[in-house]
Backbone as JSON Lines, residues from 0, in Angstrom:
{"i":0,"aa":"M","n":[17.23,-12.12,5.28],"ca":[15.89,-12.52,5.96],"c":[15.54,-13.84,5.81]}
{"i":1,"aa":"T","n":[14.5,-14.41,6.94],"ca":[14.44,-15.81,7.02],"c":[12.93,-16.14,6.54]}
{"i":2,"aa":"D","n":[12.05,-17.33,6.52],"ca":[11.28,-17.42,6.58],"c":[10.54,-17.28,8.04]}
{"i":3,"aa":"K","n":[11.11,-16.6,8.74],"ca":[10.39,-15.71,10.21],"c":[10.3,-14.59,9.74]}
{"i":4,"aa":"T","n":[10.43,-14.06,8.86],"ca":[10.61,-12.43,8.53],"c":[9.07,-11.92,8.82]}
{"i":5,"aa":"P","n":[9.39,-11.03,9.56],"ca":[8.21,-10.37,10.26],"c":[7.45,-9.42,8.86]}
{"i":6,"aa":"I","n":[5.94,-9.04,9.25],"ca":[5.86,-8.05,8.03],"c":[6.01,-6.76,7.99]}
{"i":7,"aa":"F","n":[6.84,-6.23,9.15],"ca":[7.08,-5.03,9.45],"c":[8.27,-4.79,10.53]}
{"i":8,"aa":"D","n":[9.49,-4.08,9.93],"ca":[10.37,-3.77,10.9],"c":[10.81,-2.26,11.09]}
{"i":9,"aa":"L","n":[10.24,-1.65,12.06],"ca":[10.36,-0.18,12.53],"c":[12.1,0.13,12.1]}
{"i":10,"aa":"G","n":[12.82,-0.82,12.66],"ca":[14.48,-0.81,12.49],"c":[15.22,-1.06,11.4]}
{"i":11,"aa":"C","n":[14.43,-1.25,10.44],"ca":[15.09,-1.6,9.46],"c":[15.96,-0.96,8.35]}
{"i":12,"aa":"R","n":[17.22,-1.3,7.84],"ca":[18.2,-0.21,7.42],"c":[18.74,-1.14,6.7]}
{"i":13,"aa":"Q","n":[18.4,-2.15,5.72],"ca":[18.94,-2.78,4.86],"c":[19.28,-2.23,3.52]}
{"i":14,"aa":"C","n":[18.37,-1.27,3.21],"ca":[18.71,-0.42,2.27],"c":[19.74,0.9,2.16]}
{"i":15,"aa":"H","n":[20.96,1.06,1.96],"ca":[21.64,1.92,2.58],"c":[21.23,3.28,2.03]}
{"i":16,"aa":"R","n":[20.7,3.33,0.68],"ca":[20.39,4.75,0.14],"c":[19.13,5.24,0.7]}
{"i":17,"aa":"L","n":[18.43,4.01,1.06],"ca":[17.01,4.93,1.71],"c":[17.54,4.95,2.99]}
{"i":18,"aa":"S","n":[18.17,4.41,4.06],"ca":[18.48,4.58,5.07],"c":[19.34,6.14,5.18]}
{"i":19,"aa":"T","n":[20.23,6.28,4.53],"ca":[20.66,7.56,4.71],"c":[19.96,8.53,4.42]}
{"i":20,"aa":"F","n":[19.0,8.71,3.5],"ca":[18.15,9.22,2.89],"c":[17.26,9.51,3.64]}
{"i":21,"aa":"L","n":[16.52,8.58,4.75],"ca":[15.75,8.99,6.06],"c":[16.44,9.8,6.89]}
{"i":22,"aa":"D","n":[18.19,9.17,6.85],"ca":[18.78,10.34,8.27],"c":[18.6,11.75,7.82]}
{"i":23,"aa":"A","n":[18.78,11.94,6.63],"ca":[19.08,13.49,6.08],"c":[17.65,14.07,6.27]}
{"i":24,"aa":"N","n":[16.45,13.2,5.77],"ca":[15.22,13.94,6.37],"c":[14.81,14.24,7.38]}
{"i":25,"aa":"K","n":[15.29,13.5,8.34],"ca":[15.12,13.57,10.07],"c":[15.47,14.84,10.57]}
{"i":26,"aa":"Q","n":[16.69,15.23,9.87],"ca":[17.78,15.97,10.58],"c":[16.92,17.61,9.99]}
{"i":27,"aa":"E","n":[16.45,17.38,8.39],"ca":[15.84,18.8,8.31],"c":[14.2,18.69,8.44]}
{"i":28,"aa":"H","n":[13.72,17.77,8.84],"ca":[12.44,17.55,9.32],"c":[12.09,16.88,10.92]}
{"i":29,"aa":"P","n":[12.45,17.54,11.66],"ca":[12.59,16.46,13.14],"c":[11.17,16.46,13.51]}
{"i":30,"aa":"D","n":[10.45,16.63,13.19],"ca":[9.07,16.41,13.36],"c":[8.63,15.48,12.66]}
{"i":31,"aa":"Y","n":[8.95,14.86,11.81],"ca":[8.55,13.97,10.77],"c":[8.85,12.56,11.08]}
{"i":32,"aa":"H","n":[7.84,11.47,11.05],"ca":[8.06,10.14,11.22],"c":[9.46,9.67,10.76]}
{"i":33,"aa":"A","n":[9.96,10.03,9.46],"ca":[10.63,9.31,8.87],"c":[11.78,8.53,9.2]}
{"i":34,"aa":"R","n":[10.89,7.19,9.14],"ca":[11.66,5.71,9.44],"c":[10.79,4.94,8.63]}
{"i":35,"aa":"P","n":[10.86,3.24,8.35],"ca":[9.75,2.75,7.85],"c":[8.3,2.88,8.05]}
{"i":36,"aa":"V","n":[7.41,2.76,7.43],"ca":[6.32,3.39,7.64],"c":[5.37,1.95,7.73]}
{"i":37,"aa":"P","n":[5.2,1.65,9.15],"ca":[3.81,0.61,9.12],"c":[2.41,0.33,8.29]}
{"i":38,"aa":"P","n":[2.73,-0.87,7.98],"ca":[1.06,-1.35,7.58],"c":[-0.21,-0.37,8.59]}
{"i":39,"aa":"F","n":[-1.27,-0.34,8.33],"ca":[-2.31,0.78,8.99],"c":[-3.55,-0.43,8.62]}
{"i":40,"aa":"G","n":[-4.03,-0.7,9.73],"ca":[-5.43,-1.09,9.59],"c":[-5.62,-2.43,10.4]}
{"i":41,"aa":"A","n":[-6.95,-3.55,10.31],"ca":[-7.02,-4.3,10.44],"c":[-6.2,-5.64,10.33]}
{"i":42,"aa":"R","n":[-6.14,-6.44,11.96],"ca":[-5.22,-7.15,11.88],"c":[-5.16,-8.35,10.69]}
{"i":43,"aa":"N","n":[-6.18,-8.92,10.54],"ca":[-6.97,-10.09,9.71],"c":[-7.7,-9.57,8.74]}
{"i":44,"aa":"P","n":[-7.1,-8.89,7.93],"ca":[-8.36,-8.19,7.19],"c":[-8.33,-8.91,6.23]}
{"i":45,"aa":"G","n":[-10.22,-8.78,5.55],"ca":[-10.35,-9.4,4.12],"c":[-9.9,-8.8,3.1]}
{"i":46,"aa":"L","n":[-9.32,-6.89,3.12],"ca":[-8.86,-6.62,1.95],"c":[-7.38,-5.88,2.36]}
{"i":47,"aa":"L","n":[-6.22,-6.26,1.57],"ca":[-5.36,-5.4,1.49],"c":[-4.9,-4.58,0.44]}
{"i":48,"aa":"I","n":[-4.76,-3.59,0.9],"ca":[-4.32,-2.61,0.06],"c":[-3.12,-2.31,-0.01]}
{"i":49,"aa":"V","n":[-2.11,-2.35,-1.52],"ca":[-0.95,-2.19,-1.68],"c":[-0.45,-1.02,-2.2]}
{"i":50,"aa":"G","n":[0.38,0.1,-1.77],"ca":[0.58,0.95,-2.25],"c":[1.85,0.68,-3.09]}
{"i":51,"aa":"L","n":[2.77,2.01,-3.12],"ca":[4.05,2.1,-4.03],"c":[5.12,2.32,-2.78]}
{"i":52,"aa":"A","n":[4.93,3.6,-2.18],"ca":[6.17,3.91,-1.07],"c":[5.49,5.01,-0.38]}
{"i":53,"aa":"P","n":[5.91,5.03,0.8],"ca":[5.71,6.25,1.41],"c":[5.81,7.71,0.92]}
{"i":54,"aa":"G","n":[5.29,8.93,0.77],"ca":[5.27,10.46,0.06],"c":[6.11,11.02,1.39]}
{"i":55,"aa":"M","n":[6.7,12.04,0.83],"ca":[8.03,12.77,1.14],"c":[6.99,13.7,2.74]}
{"i":56,"aa":"H","n":[6.05,14.57,2.37],"ca":[5.28,15.03,3.2],"c":[3.68,14.2,3.6]}
{"i":57,"aa":"G","n":[3.83,12.86,3.1],"ca":[2.6,12.41,3.32],"c":[3.03,11.58,4.48]}
{"i":58,"aa":"A","n":[2.98,10.06,3.89],"ca":[3.24,9.23,5.54],"c":[4.73,8.95,5.58]}
{"i":59,"aa":"N","n":[5.69,9.42,5.23],"ca":[7.16,9.43,5.63],"c":[6.85,11.13,6.7]}
{"i":60,"aa":"A","n":[5.87,11.66,6.86],"ca":[5.51,12.91,7.9],"c":[4.83,12.24,9.13]}
{"i":61,"aa":"T","n":[3.95,11.84,8.49],"ca":[2.63,11.25,9.5],"c":[2.88,10.09,10.19]}
{"i":62,"aa":"G","n":[3.63,8.87,9.27],"ca":[3.42,7.67,9.77],"c":[2.56,6.69,9.67]}
{"i":63,"aa":"R","n":[1.98,6.87,9.04],"ca":[0.44,6.44,8.41],"c":[0.53,6.25,7.12]}
{"i":64,"aa":"P","n":[0.26,5.32,6.22],"ca":[0.11,5.15,4.88],"c":[-0.85,6.04,4.29]}
{"i":65,"aa":"F","n":[-0.46,6.79,3.16],"ca":[-1.12,7.92,2.4],"c":[-2.18,8.8,3.1]}
{"i":66,"aa":"T","n":[-1.27,9.56,4.24],"ca":[-2.05,10.14,5.1],"c":[-1.12,11.33,5.15]}
{"i":67,"aa":"G","n":[-1.81,12.63,4.77],"ca":[-1.13,13.93,4.68],"c":[-0.79,14.35,3.2]}
{"i":68,"aa":"D","n":[-0.61,13.36,2.37],"ca":[-0.66,13.96,0.86],"c":[-1.79,13.57,0.02]}
{"i":69,"aa":"H","n":[-1.68,14.0,-1.17],"ca":[-2.85,14.2,-2.35],"c":[-3.69,12.81,-2.54]}
{"i":70,"aa":"A","n":[-2.5,12.16,-2.76],"ca":[-3.44,10.46,-3.09],"c":[-4.06,10.13,-2.2]}
{"i":71,"aa":"G","n":[-3.93,10.46,-0.54],"ca":[-4.95,9.81,0.73],"c":[-6.26,10.56,0.41]}
{"i":72,"aa":"I","n":[-6.61,11.92,-0.08],"ca":[-7.41,12.53,-0.38],"c":[-8.58,11.12,-0.96]}
{"i":73,"aa":"L","n":[-8.0,10.97,-2.11],"ca":[-9.39,10.54,-2.77],"c":[-9.32,8.98,-2.23]}
{"i":74,"aa":"L","n":[-8.28,8.17,-2.05],"ca":[-8.3,6.55,-0.91],"c":[-8.97,6.76,0.05]}
{"i":75,"aa":"Y","n":[-8.84,7.51,1.14],"ca":[-9.7,7.65,2.51],"c":[-10.81,7.83,2.28]}
{"i":76,"aa":"Q","n":[-11.58,8.51,1.38],"ca":[-13.21,8.67,1.09],"c":[-13.76,8.07,0.7]}
{"i":77,"aa":"T","n":[-12.92,7.21,-0.87],"ca":[-13.36,6.13,-1.04],"c":[-13.98,4.99,0.02]}
{"i":78,"aa":"L","n":[-12.5,4.93,0.77],"ca":[-13.07,3.86,1.52],"c":[-13.84,4.23,2.53]}
{"i":79,"aa":"Y","n":[-14.53,5.02,2.87],"ca":[-15.22,5.29,3.76],"c":[-16.55,5.37,3.05]}
{"i":80,"aa":"D","n":[-16.64,5.92,1.83],"ca":[-17.78,5.86,1.1],"c":[-18.31,4.0,0.77]}
{"i":81,"aa":"T","n":[-17.31,3.2,0.46],"ca":[-17.38,1.64,0.71],"c":[-17.84,1.1,1.56]}
{"i":82,"aa":"G","n":[-17.37,1.73,2.64],"ca":[-18.06,1.04,4.28],"c":[-16.17,0.2,4.94]}
{"i":83,"aa":"F","n":[-14.84,1.19,4.4],"ca":[-13.75,0.37,5.35],"c":[-13.36,0.91,5.73]}
{"i":84,"aa":"S","n":[-13.78,2.27,6.1],"ca":[-13.64,3.12,7.07],"c":[-14.25,3.95,8.16]}
{"i":85,"aa":"T","n":[-14.0,4.3,8.92],"ca":[-15.11,4.99,9.89],"c":[-14.7,6.92,9.89]}
{"i":86,"aa":"A","n":[-13.77,6.85,9.12],"ca":[-14.12,8.27,8.37],"c":[-13.55,9.15,7.41]}
{"i":87,"aa":"P","n":[-13.82,9.74,6.42],"ca":[-13.4,10.07,5.07],"c":[-12.49,11.05,4.92]}
{"i":88,"aa":"V","n":[-11.59,11.23,6.04],"ca":[-10.22,12.05,6.25],"c":[-9.38,11.39,7.26]}
{"i":89,"aa":"S","n":[-8.31,11.23,6.63],"ca":[-7.24,10.44,7.64],"c":[-5.81,11.74,7.61]}
{"i":90,"aa":"E","n":[-6.07,12.21,8.74],"ca":[-5.38,13.45,9.04],"c":[-3.58,13.16,9.61]}
{"i":91,"aa":"S","n":[-3.78,12.46,10.81],"ca":[-2.69,12.02,11.59],"c":[-3.13,10.48,11.83]}
{"i":92,"aa":"A","n":[-1.78,9.9,12.27],"ca":[-1.82,9.02,13.0],"c":[-2.56,8.72,14.24]}
{"i":93,"aa":"D","n":[-2.7,9.72,15.04],"ca":[-3.72,9.66,16.15],"c":[-5.06,10.03,15.97]}
{"i":94,"aa":"D","n":[-5.53,10.11,15.04],"ca":[-6.81,11.05,14.61],"c":[-8.42,10.39,14.97]}
{"i":95,"aa":"G","n":[-7.74,8.89,15.14],"ca":[-9.14,8.13,15.87],"c":[-9.57,7.18,14.82]}
{"i":96,"aa":"L","n":[-9.4,7.65,13.49],"ca":[-9.59,6.84,12.29],"c":[-9.47,5.23,12.78]}
{"i":97,"aa":"R","n":[-10.27,4.68,12.16],"ca":[-10.29,2.94,11.75],"c":[-10.47,2.83,10.71]}
{"i":98,"aa":"L","n":[-9.95,1.76,9.98],"ca":[-10.39,0.65,9.13],"c":[-10.71,-0.64,9.56]}
{"i":99,"aa":"K","n":[-11.82,-0.83,8.76],"ca":[-12.59,-1.8,9.15],"c":[-12.38,-2.78,7.89]}
{"i":100,"aa":"N","n":[-12.05,-4.03,8.35],"ca":[-11.64,-5.1,7.53],"c":[-11.06,-5.08,6.22]}
{"i":101,"aa":"C","n":[-9.74,-3.94,6.61],"ca":[-8.64,-3.47,5.59],"c":[-7.77,-3.23,6.23]}
{"i":102,"aa":"R","n":[-6.74,-3.4,5.35],"ca":[-5.12,-2.91,6.02],"c":[-4.74,-2.27,4.89]}
{"i":103,"aa":"I","n":[-3.28,-1.15,4.92],"ca":[-2.96,-0.33,4.0],"c":[-1.51,-0.88,4.25]}
{"i":104,"aa":"T","n":[-0.85,-1.19,2.97],"ca":[0.6,-1.44,2.99],"c":[1.46,-0.6,2.01]}
{"i":105,"aa":"N","n":[2.57,-0.73,1.93],"ca":[3.31,-0.72,0.72],"c":[4.59,-1.33,0.36]}
{"i":106,"aa":"A","n":[4.74,-1.62,-0.78],"ca":[5.44,-2.54,-1.88],"c":[6.87,-2.19,-0.99]}
{"i":107,"aa":"V","n":[7.28,-0.56,-0.84],"ca":[8.69,-0.25,-0.32],"c":[7.82,0.66,0.8]}
{"i":108,"aa":"K","n":[8.32,0.36,2.0],"ca":[8.08,0.87,3.42],"c":[8.82,1.7,3.55]}
{"i":109,"aa":"C","n":[10.06,2.22,3.16],"ca":[10.27,3.68,3.06],"c":[10.54,4.76,2.14]}
{"i":110,"aa":"L","n":[10.38,5.94,2.67],"ca":[10.77,6.99,1.5],"c":[11.92,6.9,0.62]}
{"i":111,"aa":"P","n":[11.48,6.7,-0.71],"ca":[12.55,6.54,-1.66],"c":[12.84,7.88,-2.08]}
{"i":112,"aa":"P","n":[14.24,8.37,-2.42],"ca":[14.62,9.84,-3.54],"c":[13.66,9.91,-4.6]}
{"i":113,"aa":"Q","n":[13.14,10.97,-5.0],"ca":[12.21,11.27,-5.99],"c":[11.08,10.34,-6.15]}
{"i":114,"aa":"N","n":[10.51,9.89,-5.18],"ca":[9.57,8.69,-4.97],"c":[9.86,7.28,-5.83]}
{"i":115,"aa":"K","n":[10.93,7.29,-6.14],"ca":[11.85,6.41,-7.0],"c":[12.44,5.31,-6.56]}
{"i":116,"aa":"P","n":[11.64,4.18,-5.8],"ca":[13.0,3.19,-4.93],"c":[13.3,2.43,-6.8]}
{"i":117,"aa":"T","n":[14.5,2.13,-6.2],"ca":[15.36,1.1,-7.13],"c":[14.72,-0.61,-7.17]}
{"i":118,"aa":"G","n":[14.74,-1.35,-8.38],"ca":[14.5,-2.41,-8.59],"c":[14.93,-3.43,-7.32]}
{"i":119,"aa":"E","n":[15.89,-3.0,-6.87],"ca":[16.94,-3.65,-5.62],"c":[15.92,-3.3,-4.67]}
{"i":120,"aa":"E","n":[15.95,-2.1,-4.35],"ca":[15.07,-1.88,-2.86],"c":[13.73,-2.51,-2.86]}
{"i":121,"aa":"I","n":[13.25,-2.47,-4.01],"ca":[11.9,-2.97,-4.05],"c":[11.87,-4.68,-4.23]}
{"i":122,"aa":"R","n":[12.95,-5.55,-4.23],"ca":[13.09,-6.83,-4.22],"c":[13.6,-7.01,-2.65]}
{"i":123,"aa":"T","n":[14.4,-6.19,-1.92],"ca":[14.42,-6.24,-0.45],"c":[13.71,-6.4,0.16]}
{"i":124,"aa":"C","n":[12.85,-4.92,0.22],"ca":[11.52,-4.9,0.82],"c":[10.5,-5.96,0.62]}
{"i":125,"aa":"N","n":[10.41,-6.76,-0.8],"ca":[9.3,-7.51,-0.88],"c":[9.23,-8.95,0.21]}
{"i":126,"aa":"A","n":[10.62,-9.09,0.95],"ca":[10.26,-10.34,1.96],"c":[9.31,-9.57,2.92]}
{"i":127,"aa":"Y","n":[9.17,-8.2,3.5],"ca":[7.95,-8.16,4.66],"c":[6.7,-8.34,4.01]}
{"i":128,"aa":"L","n":[6.52,-8.08,2.45],"ca":[5.29,-8.02,1.62],"c":[4.81,-9.8,1.6]}
{"i":129,"aa":"K","n":[6.0,-10.63,1.48],"ca":[5.77,-12.0,1.42],"c":[4.99,-12.4,2.58]}
{"i":130,"aa":"A","n":[5.79,-11.9,3.46],"ca":[4.92,-12.61,4.92],"c":[3.89,-11.9,5.29]}
{"i":131,"aa":"E","n":[3.73,-10.45,4.69],"ca":[2.21,-9.87,5.36],"c":[0.95,-10.64,4.2]}
{"i":132,"aa":"L","n":[1.41,-10.73,3.0],"ca":[0.74,-12.04,2.23],"c":[0.1,-13.08,2.84]}
{"i":133,"aa":"A","n":[1.27,-13.89,3.3],"ca":[1.09,-15.51,3.84],"c":[0.36,-15.01,5.29]}
{"i":134,"aa":"S","n":[0.12,-13.66,5.83],"ca":[-0.54,-14.0,7.24],"c":[-2.05,-13.79,6.99]}
{"i":135,"aa":"L","n":[-2.2,-13.23,5.39],"ca":[-4.23,-13.05,4.94],"c":[-4.88,-14.58,5.05]}
{"i":136,"aa":"R","n":[-6.13,-14.47,5.62],"ca":[-6.78,-15.11,5.64],"c":[-7.2,-15.88,4.03]}
{"i":137,"aa":"P","n":[-7.79,-17.17,4.05],"ca":[-7.86,-17.84,2.59],"c":[-9.2,-16.85,2.4]}
{"i":138,"aa":"G","n":[-9.5,-16.64,1.25],"ca":[-10.31,-15.7,0.34],"c":[-9.98,-14.23,0.1]}
{"i":139,"aa":"A","n":[-9.03,-13.68,1.08],"ca":[-8.9,-12.35,1.12],"c":[-8.35,-12.04,-0.19]}
{"i":140,"aa":"C","n":[-8.98,-10.96,-0.57],"ca":[-8.55,-10.05,-1.7],"c":[-7.33,-8.7,-1.56]}
{"i":141,"aa":"V","n":[-6.3,-8.46,-2.32],"ca":[-5.36,-7.85,-2.27],"c":[-5.7,-6.72,-3.46]}
{"i":142,"aa":"L","n":[-5.72,-5.33,-2.97],"ca":[-5.52,-4.45,-4.4],"c":[-4.34,-3.97,-4.55]}
{"i":143,"aa":"A","n":[-3.95,-3.58,-5.72],"ca":[-2.72,-3.04,-6.16],"c":[-3.14,-1.85,-6.29]}
{"i":144,"aa":"L","n":[-2.13,-0.87,-6.09],"ca":[-2.82,0.34,-6.31],"c":[-1.02,0.55,-7.44]}
{"i":145,"aa":"G","n":[-1.24,0.44,-8.84],"ca":[-0.49,0.91,-9.91],"c":[0.4,-0.62,-10.04]}
{"i":146,"aa":"T","n":[1.35,-0.1,-10.99],"ca":[2.08,-1.47,-11.86],"c":[3.04,-1.99,-11.2]}
{"i":147,"aa":"I","n":[3.99,-1.21,-10.37],"ca":[4.69,-1.31,-9.34],"c":[4.49,-2.39,-8.0]}
{"i":148,"aa":"A","n":[3.14,-1.98,-7.31],"ca":[2.48,-2.5,-6.73],"c":[2.23,-3.88,-7.01]}
{"i":149,"aa":"H","n":[1.86,-4.14,-7.91],"ca":[0.99,-5.48,-9.12],"c":[2.42,-6.29,-9.21]}
{"i":150,"aa":"G","n":[3.12,-5.93,-9.72],"ca":[4.3,-6.83,-9.47],"c":[5.1,-7.0,-8.47]}
{"i":151,"aa":"A","n":[5.26,-6.5,-7.52],"ca":[5.49,-6.56,-6.07],"c":[4.69,-7.69,-5.19]}
{"i":152,"aa":"V","n":[3.27,-7.78,-5.47],"ca":[2.46,-8.88,-4.98],"c":[2.55,-10.09,-5.41]}
{"i":153,"aa":"L","n":[2.94,-9.83,-7.54],"ca":[3.49,-11.4,-7.56],"c":[4.45,-11.84,-7.35]}
{"i":154,"aa":"R","n":[5.8,-10.86,-7.41],"ca":[7.08,-11.38,-6.93],"c":[6.73,-12.2,-5.56]}
{"i":155,"aa":"A","n":[6.02,-11.74,-4.54],"ca":[6.52,-12.11,-3.09],"c":[4.92,-13.64,-3.13]}
{"i":156,"aa":"L","n":[4.48,-13.94,-4.22],"ca":[3.62,-15.19,-4.19],"c":[4.68,-15.97,-5.21]}
{"i":157,"aa":"G","n":[5.57,-15.42,-5.88],"ca":[6.19,-16.2,-6.5],"c":[5.46,-16.61,-8.33]}
{"i":158,"aa":"L","n":[5.09,-15.76,-8.53],"ca":[4.09,-15.66,-9.74],"c":[4.88,-14.86,-10.88]}
{"i":159,"aa":"K","n":[4.29,-14.84,-12.29],"ca":[4.89,-14.47,-13.16],"c":[4.07,-13.15,-13.66]}
{"i":160,"aa":"L","n":[4.87,-12.31,-13.99],"ca":[3.93,-10.84,-14.36],"c":[3.05,-11.28,-15.63]}
{"i":161,"aa":"K","n":[3.83,-12.31,-16.9],"ca":[3.04,-12.38,-17.71],"c":[1.88,-12.94,-17.93]}
{"i":162,"aa":"D","n":[1.85,-13.96,-16.84],"ca":[0.49,-14.67,-16.43],"c":[-0.73,-13.55,-16.07]}
{"i":163,"aa":"Y","n":[-0.53,-12.91,-15.06],"ca":[-1.1,-11.81,-14.5],"c":[-1.01,-10.41,-14.84]}
{"i":164,"aa":"P","n":[-1.62,-10.09,-15.94],"ca":[-1.05,-8.6,-16.61],"c":[-1.91,-7.5,-15.91]}
{"i":165,"aa":"F","n":[-1.2,-6.38,-15.63],"ca":[-1.87,-5.3,-15.0],"c":[-2.73,-5.07,-15.93]}
{"i":166,"aa":"G","n":[-4.58,-4.39,-15.34],"ca":[-5.06,-3.65,-15.77],"c":[-6.09,-3.05,-15.03]}
{"i":167,"aa":"H","n":[-6.35,-2.08,-15.3],"ca":[-7.53,-1.34,-14.01],"c":[-8.32,-1.79,-13.81]}
{"i":168,"aa":"N","n":[-9.15,-2.07,-12.8],"ca":[-9.99,-2.88,-12.51],"c":[-10.32,-4.32,-13.03]}
{"i":169,"aa":"Q","n":[-8.79,-4.81,-13.47],"ca":[-8.54,-6.09,-13.46],"c":[-8.77,-7.04,-12.35]}
{"i":170,"aa":"L","n":[-9.12,-8.09,-12.42],"ca":[-9.09,-9.11,-11.17],"c":[-8.73,-10.24,-11.54]}
{"i":171,"aa":"H","n":[-7.64,-11.15,-10.8],"ca":[-6.91,-12.28,-11.27],"c":[-7.21,-13.01,-9.29]}
{"i":172,"aa":"A","n":[-7.76,-14.18,-10.35],"ca":[-7.54,-15.33,-9.42],"c":[-6.49,-15.89,-9.02]}
{"i":173,"aa":"L","n":[-6.01,-15.96,-7.84],"ca":[-4.6,-16.57,-7.53],"c":[-4.38,-18.22,-7.37]}
{"i":174,"aa":"P","n":[-3.25,-19.08,-7.14],"ca":[-3.62,-20.25,-7.09],"c":[-3.44,-20.24,-5.33]}
{"i":175,"aa":"D","n":[-3.64,-19.41,-4.66],"ca":[-3.33,-19.4,-3.29],"c":[-4.65,-19.27,-2.75]}
{"i":176,"aa":"G","n":[-5.34,-18.83,-3.35],"ca":[-6.96,-18.71,-3.03],"c":[-7.05,-17.32,-2.59]}
{"i":177,"aa":"L","n":[-6.32,-16.28,-2.62],"ca":[-6.36,-15.26,-2.62],"c":[-6.65,-14.42,-3.88]}
{"i":178,"aa":"S","n":[-7.26,-13.38,-4.09],"ca":[-7.71,-12.83,-5.38],"c":[-6.86,-11.25,-5.61]}
{"i":179,"aa":"L","n":[-6.44,-10.84,-6.76],"ca":[-5.67,-9.62,-6.85],"c":[-6.5,-9.16,-7.74]}
{"i":180,"aa":"L","n":[-6.93,-7.57,-7.22],"ca":[-7.68,-6.59,-7.84],"c":[-6.6,-5.53,-8.32]}
{"i":181,"aa":"D","n":[-6.68,-4.78,-9.21],"ca":[-5.63,-3.93,-9.83],"c":[-6.48,-2.46,-9.77]}
{"i":182,"aa":"S","n":[-5.85,-1.3,-9.55],"ca":[-6.34,-0.07,-10.21],"c":[-4.93,0.64,-10.3]}
{"i":183,"aa":"Y","n":[-5.5,1.69,-11.14],"ca":[-4.19,2.8,-11.14],"c":[-3.92,3.59,-9.76]}
{"i":184,"aa":"H","n":[-2.8,3.99,-9.95],"ca":[-2.55,4.37,-8.41],"c":[-3.34,5.81,-8.59]}
{"i":185,"aa":"C","n":[-3.89,6.2,-7.16],"ca":[-4.47,7.29,-6.97],"c":[-3.53,8.87,-6.39]}
{"i":186,"aa":"S","n":[-2.75,8.59,-7.46],"ca":[-1.58,9.75,-7.35],"c":[-2.36,11.09,-7.91]}
{"i":187,"aa":"R","n":[-1.33,12.15,-7.6],"ca":[-1.79,13.56,-7.88],"c":[-1.74,13.1,-9.75]}
{"i":188,"aa":"Y","n":[-0.8,13.01,-10.48],"ca":[-0.88,12.99,-11.59],"c":[-1.98,12.49,-12.22]}
{"i":189,"aa":"N","n":[-2.28,11.08,-11.79],"ca":[-3.39,10.53,-12.33],"c":[-5.09,10.72,-12.28]}
{"i":190,"aa":"T","n":[-5.01,11.38,-10.98],"ca":[-6.35,12.38,-10.82],"c":[-6.39,13.34,-11.71]}
{"i":191,"aa":"Q","n":[-5.1,14.59,-11.8],"ca":[-5.14,15.43,-12.39],"c":[-5.28,15.45,-13.6]}
{"i":192,"aa":"T","n":[-5.03,14.43,-14.79],"ca":[-4.87,14.06,-16.0],"c":[-6.3,13.24,-16.25]}
{"i":193,"aa":"R","n":[-6.96,12.78,-15.15],"ca":[-8.29,12.27,-15.48],"c":[-7.84,11.02,-15.91]}
{"i":194,"aa":"R","n":[-6.6,10.32,-15.81],"ca":[-6.63,8.92,-16.05],"c":[-7.31,8.11,-15.29]}
{"i":195,"aa":"L","n":[-7.19,8.63,-13.94],"ca":[-8.26,7.97,-12.73],"c":[-9.13,8.8,-12.45]}
{"i":196,"aa":"T","n":[-10.4,8.69,-12.62],"ca":[-11.63,9.49,-12.0],"c":[-11.88,8.89,-10.66]}
{"i":197,"aa":"P","n":[-12.9,9.82,-9.69],"ca":[-13.29,9.07,-8.23],"c":[-14.47,8.17,-8.88]}
{"i":198,"aa":"E","n":[-14.7,8.17,-10.09],"ca":[-16.08,7.01,-10.33],"c":[-15.1,5.72,-10.62]}
{"i":199,"aa":"M","n":[-14.04,5.88,-11.42],"ca":[-13.17,4.51,-11.62],"c":[-12.73,4.19,-10.47]}
{"i":200,"aa":"F","n":[-12.29,4.85,-9.56],"ca":[-11.66,4.4,-8.43],"c":[-13.13,3.84,-7.25]}
{"i":201,"aa":"Q","n":[-14.04,4.22,-7.46],"ca":[-15.15,3.86,-6.34],"c":[-15.61,2.45,-7.51]}
{"i":202,"aa":"A","n":[-15.69,2.06,-8.26],"ca":[-15.75,1.1,-9.02],"c":[-15.32,-0.07,-8.62]}
{"i":203,"aa":"V","n":[-13.53,0.23,-8.45],"ca":[-12.95,-0.99,-8.16],"c":[-13.23,-1.22,-6.42]}
{"i":204,"aa":"F","n":[-13.5,-0.34,-5.72],"ca":[-13.71,-0.76,-4.29],"c":[-15.07,-1.02,-4.28]}
{"i":205,"aa":"A","n":[-15.85,-1.04,-5.25],"ca":[-17.33,-1.75,-4.81],"c":[-17.14,-2.95,-5.36]}
{"i":206,"aa":"R","n":[-16.07,-3.04,-6.04],"ca":[-15.89,-4.32,-6.78],"c":[-15.04,-5.2,-5.65]}
{"i":207,"aa":"A","n":[-14.2,-4.53,-4.79],"ca":[-13.7,-5.34,-3.67],"c":[-14.23,-5.52,-2.22]}
{"i":208,"aa":"R","n":[-15.38,-4.47,-2.24],"ca":[-16.39,-4.54,-1.4],"c":[-17.52,-6.16,-1.21]}
{"i":209,"aa":"A","n":[-17.79,-6.3,-2.63],"ca":[-18.64,-7.15,-3.03],"c":[-17.61,-8.87,-3.15]}
{"i":210,"aa":"L","n":[-16.54,-8.83,-3.06],"ca":[-15.51,-9.87,-3.13],"c":[-15.32,-10.07,-1.65]}
{"i":211,"aa":"V","n":[-15.23,-8.84,-0.39],"ca":[-15.01,-9.34,0.54],"c":[-16.1,-10.1,1.66]}
{"i":212,"aa":"D","n":[-17.21,-9.59,0.96],"ca":[-18.76,-9.58,1.57],"c":[-19.11,-10.88,0.92]}
{"i":213,"aa":"G","n":[-18.16,-11.9,-0.49],"ca":[-18.88,-12.9,-0.55],"c":[-20.05,-13.32,-1.27]}
């Protein structure tokens, strides 16, 4: 890929393992999206949320990030509560829900087996994230959901992890004028074990709201 890499390519098949896995998934579930999942939301957002990858019966099925799986329940409710979404529930890609001054993307755009992309797959897809970050307006906030998304953002910006360690509700001022805000991922495991509570997640988005509003 070159400096003219787009922020998304629906026809991308660069990762053989992921492409063949999606082909098999499409055969098993003909009504599923089963392709790279595009970013969703505002074209020029003040807040960019970066997740890990599409879920098997969530975004991989619906074609919209965090839609149709457990992780999306808390995310979209919180987005609605903090004024970033027009509705508290994301049901499908054509349900009319809109994000306000916000966009959701993933570090890896394709469903990985067992929800675990390889390091090579994360690096390959990083060119798209790099292009997406470059498209953000000065002063935008990037919210990383989990350590892999956090690391992918830093890699895309050419920054070192040791200089910007991950921490829940930790805010990092980046040298290019962006800010990076971290949160534990809103996965079923994290919410059911109470590693991440709705109140903790709400606090992160309240902070993002304040950053975006200036």
